[in-house]
N, C-alpha and C positions, 0 to 999 in steps of 0.2 A: 338292542345293545347300546349302552351309553357311549357317548362320543369320547374319544381320547382327548387329553389335554391339548395335544398338538392340533387336532382338528378344531377344537374350540378356539384356540388362539388364532388360527388361520382365518376362520370365519369372522372373528372379532376385528381383524385388520382389513378384511375385504370390504366391509360396509361400515360406515360410520354409525348407522342406525341399527346395527345388528343387536339382537336380543341376547346373544351369547357373550359370556365373559365381559359384562359391562365394566367391572372394576379394572380389568386389564386394559380395556380401551381407555378408560379414564386415566389410568396410570401413564400410558404412553402418550395420550393427548397432552397431559400435564408436562411430561418430559419434553415433548416437542416444543410446546409454548415456552418453557423455561429456557431451553437452548437458544431459541430465536430472540427472546426478550433480553437475555444476557448479552447476546451479540449486539443487539441494538444499543444497549447502554454503553458497551465498549466502543462501538462505532461512533456514537454521539460524542463521547469524551474525546475520542481521537480527532474528530472534526473541530471541536472546541479548541483543542490544543493547537491545531494547525492555524485556525483563525487568530488565536492569541499570539502565536509566533509571528504571523504576518503583520500584526499590528505593532508588536514590540520591536521587530528587527530594524525598522527604518530609523527611529530615534536612537536605538542602541548603536547602529552602525554609524550614525552621524557623530555620536559622542566618541566613538573609537576611531573615527576617521576612515571608515570602510564603507562609505556610502555607495560606492560602485559595486559592492557586493550586496548591500542591504536592499536597494531598489529591485534588482533582478530577482533576488530571493523572495521578496514580498510579492512580486507579480506571480512568481511560480506558485507560491502557497495559496494565493487567491484563486488561481486556476485549478489547483488540486482541490480546493474547497468546493468549487462549483461542480466538479466531477463527482466528488463524494456526496454532495447534496442531491445530485441527480439520482445516484444509486440509492440513497436513503429514501427518496420519494417512491422509487420502485419497490423497495422493501416493504413500505407501508401498505402497498396494494395487494400483498399476498393474502389470499382469502383464508381466514381462520375457520370458516364454516365448512370445512371438509374433514375427511379422515386424517388422523395424525400422520399417516404415511404420505398422503397427497400433500399435506401441509409442509412436511419436511422435504419432500421431493422438490417442491416449488422453491423452497428456501435454498436447497442445495444447488439448484440450477442458477439462482441469483448469485450465490457465492462464486460459482465457477465463472459466470459472466464477469463479475466484478474483478476477480483475480486476473482473467484474461486481458481485460482492458488496462488494468494497472500494470501488468507485465509489459504490454506494448508501450505504454506511456513511459515506463522506467527506462526503455531504450534511449529516450531523449532526456529524461529527467536527470539521471546521474551525470552525464556529460555536461548538462546545463549547470548543475550545482558546482561541478569542478571548475568550469569556466568562470562562474560568478565568484568563486573563492579566489581564483587567480587574479581576476580584476580587482577584487577587494584589497588584496595584499599589494598588488602592483602599484596602485595609485595612492597608497598611504604616504602622507607628507611627513618626512622626518627632517626636522631642522631646515625647512625650506626646500628640501630636495625630495623628489618623488622616488620611492623605494625601487620601482622598476628601472628608472634611469640609472640610479646608483648601481644596481645589480648589473645592468648591461655594460656600463663603463668599466666596472671591475672585471667582468668576464672578458671583454675585449682587451683590456690591459694584460690579462693573464694569457690570452690566446690571440695575439695580434694578427695572425694570419687567417683567422677564421673568416669564412664567407658570410656576407650579410645580405639580408633581404629586407629592404625598406628600413635599414638600420637595426634589424633583429638577426642575431646569429643563427645560422642554419642548424648548428649543433644543439640549440635549445628548441628549435621548432620540431625536430624529429621526436624527442621524448614527449613533447607537449601533445602532438597529434597521436602518438602511440597510446598515451593514457586515455585520450578521448575515444580512440578506437576500441580499447579494451573495455572501457566503461559502457560503451554502446553495445558491444558484443555480449557482455555479461549482464547488462542492465536488467533484462527480463528475469534472469535467475536471482539477481540481487533483490528485485522487487518482490518475487515470491518468497524469498527468505525473510524479507522484512515483514510481510503479511503473516507468515507462519510464526515469526517471533512474537507478534502481538496477539494473534488470534489462534495460534496453533492448538492450544489446549481445548478450546471450545469446538474447533473444527474437527478435531479427532473424535470428540464425543458425538458430534453429528454423524460422522462416518460410521462409527460403531453402532449407533442407534438405527441408522438406515439399513445397515447390514443385517442386524437382527430382524428388522421388519421384513426385509426382502426374503430372508431365509424362511420365515414363518409363512409368507405368502405363497411359497412354492407348492 
């Protein structure tokens, strides 16, 4: 009795060198490679963008008088670049000389590891960015007066009975640390949302293709 199309497909995905349904194997092999290669291109462009931003932000912040934001941000993006490059090197080691299912499974594991690390880093990254922005605006020199000092003087004049900690109003410290806490708490989710915003389309295709292959292999 001739094999059913489902049996043929299953055997085709079980072994890379199977003699059955070679065209179907080739099709899914090509789809697997296309997904990974497209992701690699996007990931490379993203890394280039981060490096470019790290280079541009220092002279730009100097021109705008926000050097106290520019330096911390540049250091942050350099660190992010090193992490991204490490994952890029790992991605290049995925063996293409396997079945399309094994190839995509390895890539899917790499993606999950990358997202997990980025989510953990985001817990610190977003509070750090907020702090850098506060420092940047705080130390802007406006007509010979630091913006932060002008703000504090105005606040104390408006609320003369407010308690101070090292010259800083407690009423301002509370919302400052509250924002830091919120960003740290939701940092991981924000990081995942950020990745999904950039790579969501291609990662959805990866998930769909893997689901099809796993269903056929049952």
